[in-house]
C-alpha positions as CSV (number, residue, x, y, z in Angstrom):
1,X,219.7,-102.9,-36.2
2,X,218.8,-105.6,-33.8
3,X,215.7,-107.8,-34.2
4,X,214.1,-106.4,-31.0
5,X,214.1,-102.9,-32.6
6,X,212.4,-104.1,-35.8
7,X,208.6,-103.5,-36.0
8,X,206.5,-106.6,-36.0
9,X,205.7,-107.7,-39.5
10,X,201.9,-107.7,-40.4
11,X,200.3,-111.1,-40.4
12,X,197.4,-110.0,-42.6
13,X,197.3,-108.4,-46.0
14,X,195.7,-104.9,-46.2
15,X,192.5,-105.4,-48.2
16,X,189.2,-103.5,-48.4
17,X,187.6,-106.0,-46.0
18,X,190.5,-105.6,-43.6
19,X,189.8,-101.8,-43.5
20,X,186.1,-102.5,-42.9
21,X,186.9,-104.9,-40.1
22,X,188.8,-102.3,-38.2
23,X,186.9,-101.0,-35.2
24,X,186.5,-97.2,-34.9
25,X,186.6,-95.4,-31.5
26,X,184.2,-92.5,-31.1
27,X,182.7,-90.3,-28.4
28,X,184.4,-90.6,-25.0
29,X,182.8,-89.4,-21.7
30,X,184.8,-89.2,-18.5
31,X,183.1,-90.4,-15.3
32,X,182.8,-87.8,-12.5
33,X,185.2,-89.8,-10.4
34,X,187.9,-89.5,-13.1
35,X,188.6,-93.3,-13.1
36,X,186.2,-94.5,-15.7
37,X,185.5,-93.6,-19.4
38,X,182.5,-94.6,-21.5
39,X,183.2,-94.5,-25.2
40,X,181.7,-95.7,-28.4
41,X,183.0,-98.4,-30.8
42,X,181.7,-98.7,-34.3
43,X,182.2,-101.8,-36.3
44,X,180.8,-103.3,-39.6
45,X,177.9,-105.8,-39.5
46,X,178.6,-107.7,-42.7
47,X,175.5,-109.8,-42.4
48,X,173.1,-106.8,-42.4
49,X,175.5,-104.5,-44.4
50,X,175.4,-101.8,-41.8
51,X,177.6,-100.0,-39.3
52,X,176.7,-100.7,-35.7
53,X,177.9,-98.6,-32.7
54,X,178.0,-99.9,-29.1
55,X,179.2,-98.4,-25.8
56,X,182.2,-99.7,-24.0
57,X,183.6,-98.9,-20.5
58,X,187.2,-98.7,-19.4
59,X,188.3,-98.0,-15.9
60,X,191.4,-98.0,-13.7
61,X,190.9,-99.8,-10.4
62,X,193.4,-100.9,-7.7
63,X,193.5,-104.7,-7.2
64,X,192.3,-106.1,-4.0
65,X,195.1,-106.5,-1.4
66,X,195.8,-109.0,1.3
67,X,197.4,-107.9,4.6
68,X,200.8,-109.1,3.5
69,X,200.5,-107.1,0.2
70,X,199.5,-104.0,2.1
71,X,202.7,-104.3,4.2
72,X,204.9,-104.7,1.2
73,X,203.1,-101.8,-0.5
74,X,204.3,-99.4,2.2
75,X,207.8,-100.0,1.0
76,X,206.9,-99.1,-2.6
77,X,206.2,-95.7,-3.9
78,X,204.0,-96.8,-6.8
79,X,200.7,-98.5,-6.9
80,X,200.0,-101.1,-9.6
81,X,196.8,-100.5,-11.4
82,X,194.7,-102.8,-13.5
83,X,193.0,-101.8,-16.7
84,X,189.4,-103.1,-17.1
85,X,187.8,-102.6,-20.5
86,X,184.5,-104.2,-21.4
87,X,181.5,-103.8,-23.7
88,X,178.4,-102.3,-22.0
89,X,175.7,-102.5,-24.6
90,X,174.9,-105.2,-27.1
91,X,171.6,-104.4,-28.9
92,X,171.3,-105.1,-32.6
93,X,170.2,-101.5,-33.3
94,X,173.3,-100.0,-31.5
95,X,173.7,-97.1,-29.0
96,X,175.3,-93.7,-29.2
97,X,175.8,-90.4,-27.2
98,X,176.8,-91.8,-23.8
99,X,176.4,-89.2,-21.0
100,X,177.2,-89.7,-17.3
101,X,174.8,-88.3,-14.7
102,X,176.5,-85.7,-12.5
103,X,176.5,-88.1,-9.5
104,X,178.0,-90.8,-11.6
105,X,175.3,-93.4,-10.8
106,X,173.6,-93.6,-14.3
107,X,174.7,-93.6,-17.9
108,X,172.3,-92.3,-20.5
109,X,172.5,-92.9,-24.2
110,X,170.5,-92.8,-27.4
111,X,169.2,-95.9,-29.2
112,X,166.4,-97.2,-31.5
113,X,166.4,-100.6,-29.7
114,X,162.9,-102.1,-28.9
115,X,161.5,-101.6,-25.4
116,X,161.0,-105.1,-23.8
117,X,158.2,-103.6,-21.5
118,X,156.1,-102.4,-24.5
119,X,153.9,-104.3,-26.9
120,X,155.2,-105.1,-30.4
121,X,152.7,-102.6,-32.0
122,X,154.1,-99.7,-29.9
123,X,157.7,-100.5,-30.9
124,X,156.8,-100.7,-34.6
125,X,155.1,-97.3,-34.4
126,X,158.2,-95.6,-32.8
127,X,161.6,-96.4,-34.4
128,X,163.2,-93.1,-33.6
129,X,166.1,-92.4,-31.3
130,X,165.1,-92.4,-27.6
131,X,166.9,-91.8,-24.3
132,X,167.8,-94.9,-22.3
133,X,169.3,-95.0,-18.8
134,X,171.6,-97.7,-17.5
135,X,172.5,-98.0,-13.7
136,X,176.3,-98.3,-13.8
137,X,176.5,-100.5,-10.7
138,X,174.1,-103.2,-12.1
139,X,170.7,-103.6,-13.7
140,X,169.1,-103.4,-17.1
141,X,168.9,-100.2,-19.2
142,X,165.4,-98.8,-19.3
143,X,163.7,-96.5,-21.9
144,X,163.2,-93.0,-20.5
145,X,161.5,-91.1,-23.4
146,X,158.9,-91.8,-26.1
147,X,159.3,-88.7,-28.3
148,X,157.2,-89.0,-31.4
149,X,159.9,-87.6,-33.7
150,X,162.8,-88.9,-31.7
151,X,165.5,-87.2,-29.6
152,X,168.1,-85.0,-31.2
153,X,170.3,-84.1,-28.1
154,X,170.0,-84.2,-24.3
155,X,171.7,-83.2,-21.1
156,X,171.4,-84.2,-17.5
157,X,170.0,-81.8,-14.9
158,X,172.7,-80.7,-12.4
159,X,171.1,-82.7,-9.5
160,X,170.9,-85.9,-11.6
161,X,167.1,-86.1,-11.1
162,X,166.2,-85.8,-14.7
163,X,167.2,-85.0,-18.3
164,X,166.4,-82.0,-20.6
165,X,166.1,-83.1,-24.3
166,X,165.6,-81.6,-27.7
167,X,163.1,-83.1,-30.2
168,X,161.5,-82.1,-33.5
169,X,157.9,-80.8,-33.1
170,X,155.4,-83.6,-33.7
171,X,153.4,-83.4,-37.0
172,X,149.6,-82.9,-36.8
173,X,147.9,-86.3,-36.3
174,X,146.3,-86.4,-39.8
175,X,149.6,-85.7,-41.5
176,X,151.4,-88.3,-39.3
177,X,148.6,-90.9,-40.0
178,X,149.0,-90.3,-43.8
179,X,152.8,-90.7,-43.5
180,X,152.5,-94.0,-41.7
181,X,149.9,-95.3,-44.2
182,X,152.3,-94.4,-47.1
183,X,155.2,-96.2,-45.4
184,X,153.2,-99.5,-45.1
185,X,151.3,-99.5,-48.4
186,X,153.8,-98.0,-50.8
187,X,157.2,-99.5,-51.6
188,X,158.6,-96.8,-54.0
189,X,162.0,-95.3,-53.3
190,X,161.4,-91.9,-51.7
191,X,162.2,-88.7,-53.6
192,X,162.5,-85.6,-51.5
193,X,161.7,-82.4,-53.5
194,X,160.8,-80.1,-50.6
195,X,162.2,-81.2,-47.3
196,X,160.0,-80.5,-44.3
197,X,161.8,-78.4,-41.6
198,X,160.0,-78.8,-38.3
199,X,160.4,-76.6,-35.3
200,X,162.2,-78.0,-32.3
201,X,160.9,-78.4,-28.7
202,X,162.6,-78.6,-25.3
203,X,161.3,-81.0,-22.8
204,X,162.4,-82.1,-19.3
205,X,161.7,-85.6,-17.9
206,X,162.3,-86.9,-14.4
207,X,164.5,-90.0,-13.9
208,X,161.9,-91.6,-11.7
209,X,158.3,-92.2,-12.8
210,X,156.8,-89.0,-14.1
211,X,155.6,-87.3,-17.2
212,X,157.8,-85.0,-19.4
213,X,157.4,-81.2,-18.9
214,X,157.2,-79.0,-22.0
215,X,159.8,-76.2,-22.0
216,X,158.8,-74.4,-25.2
217,X,159.5,-74.4,-28.9
218,X,162.4,-73.0,-30.8
219,X,163.2,-72.4,-34.5
220,X,164.0,-75.2,-37.0
221,X,167.7,-75.7,-37.4
222,X,168.3,-76.0,-33.6
223,X,170.4,-79.1,-33.2
224,X,172.7,-78.2,-30.3
225,X,172.2,-76.8,-26.8
226,X,174.0,-76.5,-23.5
227,X,172.3,-76.4,-20.1
228,X,173.7,-73.9,-17.6
229,X,175.3,-75.2,-14.4
230,X,172.4,-73.9,-12.3
231,X,169.9,-75.7,-14.6
232,X,167.8,-72.5,-15.2
233,X,169.1,-71.5,-18.6
234,X,169.6,-73.1,-22.0
235,X,172.0,-71.9,-24.6
236,X,171.1,-73.1,-28.1
237,X,172.4,-72.6,-31.6
238,X,170.1,-72.2,-34.6
239,X,170.5,-71.5,-38.3
240,X,166.9,-70.2,-38.4
241,X,165.7,-72.4,-41.3
242,X,166.8,-76.0,-40.7
243,X,168.2,-76.1,-44.2
244,X,171.7,-77.6,-44.2
245,X,172.8,-75.1,-46.9
246,X,172.5,-72.3,-44.2
247,X,175.4,-73.8,-42.2
248,X,177.2,-70.5,-42.5
249,X,174.5,-68.5,-40.6
250,X,174.2,-69.8,-37.0
251,X,173.5,-67.7,-34.0
252,X,173.4,-68.4,-30.2
253,X,170.3,-67.6,-28.1
254,X,169.7,-68.0,-24.3
255,X,166.4,-69.2,-22.9
256,X,165.3,-68.5,-19.4
257,X,163.4,-71.6,-18.3
258,X,161.4,-69.9,-15.6
259,X,160.0,-67.2,-17.8
260,X,160.4,-68.9,-21.2
261,X,162.0,-65.7,-22.5
262,X,164.8,-65.7,-25.0
263,X,167.6,-63.3,-25.9
264,X,170.3,-63.2,-28.6
265,X,173.7,-63.6,-27.0
266,X,176.1,-62.0,-29.6
267,X,175.9,-60.4,-33.0
268,X,178.7,-62.0,-34.9
269,X,178.2,-63.2,-38.5
270,X,179.1,-66.8,-39.4
271,X,178.6,-70.2,-37.8
272,X,178.9,-71.0,-34.1
273,X,179.0,-74.4,-32.5
274,X,180.2,-76.5,-29.5
275,X,178.6,-74.3,-26.9
276,X,179.9,-74.8,-23.3
277,X,179.1,-73.0,-20.1
278,X,181.9,-72.1,-17.6
279,X,181.5,-73.9,-14.3
280,X,180.4,-70.6,-12.6
281,X,177.8,-70.0,-15.3
282,X,179.0,-66.5,-16.1
283,X,180.5,-67.2,-19.5
284,X,179.6,-69.2,-22.6
285,X,182.3,-70.4,-25.0
286,X,181.9,-71.5,-28.6
287,X,184.0,-72.4,-31.6
288,X,183.7,-70.3,-34.8
289,X,185.6,-69.5,-38.0
290,X,188.1,-66.6,-37.5
291,X,187.0,-64.9,-40.7
292,X,183.2,-64.6,-40.9
293,X,183.4,-64.2,-44.7
294,X,184.9,-67.7,-45.0
295,X,183.1,-70.5,-43.2
296,X,186.1,-72.8,-43.5
297,X,188.7,-70.5,-42.2
298,X,190.7,-71.2,-39.0
299,X,188.6,-72.7,-36.2
300,X,188.9,-70.3,-33.3
301,X,187.6,-70.1,-29.7
302,X,185.4,-67.2,-28.5
303,X,183.9,-66.5,-25.1
304,X,181.0,-64.2,-24.2
305,X,180.0,-63.0,-20.7
306,X,176.3,-63.9,-20.3
307,X,174.0,-61.2,-18.9
308,X,172.6,-62.0,-15.5
309,X,169.1,-60.7,-16.5
310,X,167.2,-59.5,-19.6
311,X,167.1,-55.7,-19.7
312,X,163.7,-54.1,-19.2
313,X,161.8,-53.5,-22.4
314,X,164.0,-55.9,-24.4
315,X,162.2,-57.8,-27.2
316,X,163.9,-60.8,-28.7
317,X,164.2,-60.7,-32.5
318,X,165.2,-64.0,-34.3
319,X,167.3,-62.6,-37.1
320,X,170.9,-62.7,-38.2
321,X,170.8,-58.9,-38.2
322,X,169.4,-58.6,-34.6
323,X,171.6,-57.1,-31.9
324,X,173.1,-59.3,-29.2
325,X,173.3,-58.5,-25.5
326,X,177.0,-59.5,-25.2
327,X,180.2,-59.2,-27.1
328,X,182.2,-62.2,-28.4
329,X,185.7,-62.0,-27.0
330,X,188.5,-63.5,-29.2
331,X,190.9,-65.1,-26.8
332,X,194.6,-65.2,-27.1
333,X,195.4,-68.5,-28.6
334,X,197.8,-70.3,-31.1
335,X,197.5,-69.5,-34.8
336,X,196.1,-73.0,-35.4
337,X,192.7,-74.7,-35.6
338,X,191.1,-75.4,-32.3
339,X,189.9,-79.0,-32.5
340,X,188.2,-79.4,-29.1
341,X,188.2,-77.7,-25.7
342,X,186.9,-77.9,-22.1
343,X,186.6,-75.4,-19.3
344,X,189.1,-75.8,-16.5
345,X,188.0,-75.9,-12.9
346,X,190.3,-73.0,-12.4
347,X,188.2,-69.9,-12.8
348,X,188.6,-68.1,-16.2
349,X,190.7,-70.8,-18.0
350,X,190.1,-73.3,-20.7
351,X,192.0,-76.3,-22.1
352,X,192.1,-76.6,-25.9
353,X,193.4,-79.1,-28.4
354,X,195.0,-77.4,-31.4
355,X,196.1,-78.8,-34.7
356,X,199.8,-78.1,-35.3
357,X,201.0,-79.6,-38.5
358,X,200.3,-83.3,-38.2
359,X,200.4,-83.2,-34.4
360,X,198.0,-82.1,-31.7
361,X,199.0,-79.8,-28.9
362,X,197.3,-79.1,-25.6
363,X,197.1,-75.4,-24.7
364,X,195.9,-73.6,-21.5
365,X,193.9,-70.5,-22.5
366,X,193.1,-67.6,-20.1
367,X,190.4,-65.0,-20.4
368,X,192.8,-62.3,-19.2
369,X,196.3,-63.3,-20.1
370,X,198.3,-65.0,-22.9
371,X,198.0,-68.7,-23.6
372,X,200.4,-71.4,-22.4
373,X,201.4,-74.6,-24.2
374,X,201.4,-77.7,-22.0
375,X,204.2,-80.2,-22.5
376,X,202.9,-83.7,-22.0
377,X,206.1,-85.4,-23.0
378,X,204.5,-87.0,-26.1
379,X,204.2,-86.1,-29.7
380,X,201.5,-87.0,-32.1
381,X,197.7,-87.0,-32.0
382,X,196.1,-86.8,-28.6
């Protein structure tokens, strides 16, 4: 075997510190133009003994060309592209959950960083995760929310004019005042005997100056939601209690934002997660265990056709035994775990990543026909 075919020998011993120094890639969000990707990088801060996550940006852009280069390019069939990767955020507290606005002009994220426009007292009182918005073409990030209990999850409105977010219901003022006093006067290690499970609230806040609008409360244990393409419906998943031990009992409900009325989508036992609307807004997909009796059985993709209106006389009952207004359709798919998925822009089709042995395969799944494996010409983990 020639020297050129031999792998380069490592120059550093593999030690526990070497593992900790390795940077970890996380959530990736593709820009609407398809040429940029915002993603998270987590690394160890040895000085403070914590993990810190920041947002990075990578993009493919064509280099600037002179008139001579443009003439020579006409004779070539390929365009040379440059890879630009850079760090976007640098705060000591870190940033997570990058989300592009639909028009691609803003990048929103969650952070506990202090607000430079607020007084020190205000920042000390609120150390929860809040939504920040960064203009991608230049400018400083600014704090958008001041939720008392912090932000759990958020999504952009379809027209990019604002954001819908989910937050725990604030505690009564006397209770919150007592909690703050205990934090500042007592220095004992906390012992949780009976965890407090707060209800959740939906709010909408405009991107420009304006106050947030209350969209109603939902049950504890609601940690995930998806806003419909029209921006008039919210699909959310709840385990009814907020207790992490009830992970195996999760149901999907739909809220009509105009009327604040809810309805249960499907009656199917077991957990449900990763809710995603189709581009037309007629279907909602989710992942769930194939066998409802075993929460850790094969991860499978289901789709339900969402009713266009709530039937007359319908009363929503928040219970695992309550009837749903739709049926969960088990799609034709490989006999492997579905790791992730996205709706295709082609009506009635989805792309899914499936675990196949130690590899990952890309599959095109249809609502009406059999699935199709896509050969990308590579093997390994995508």
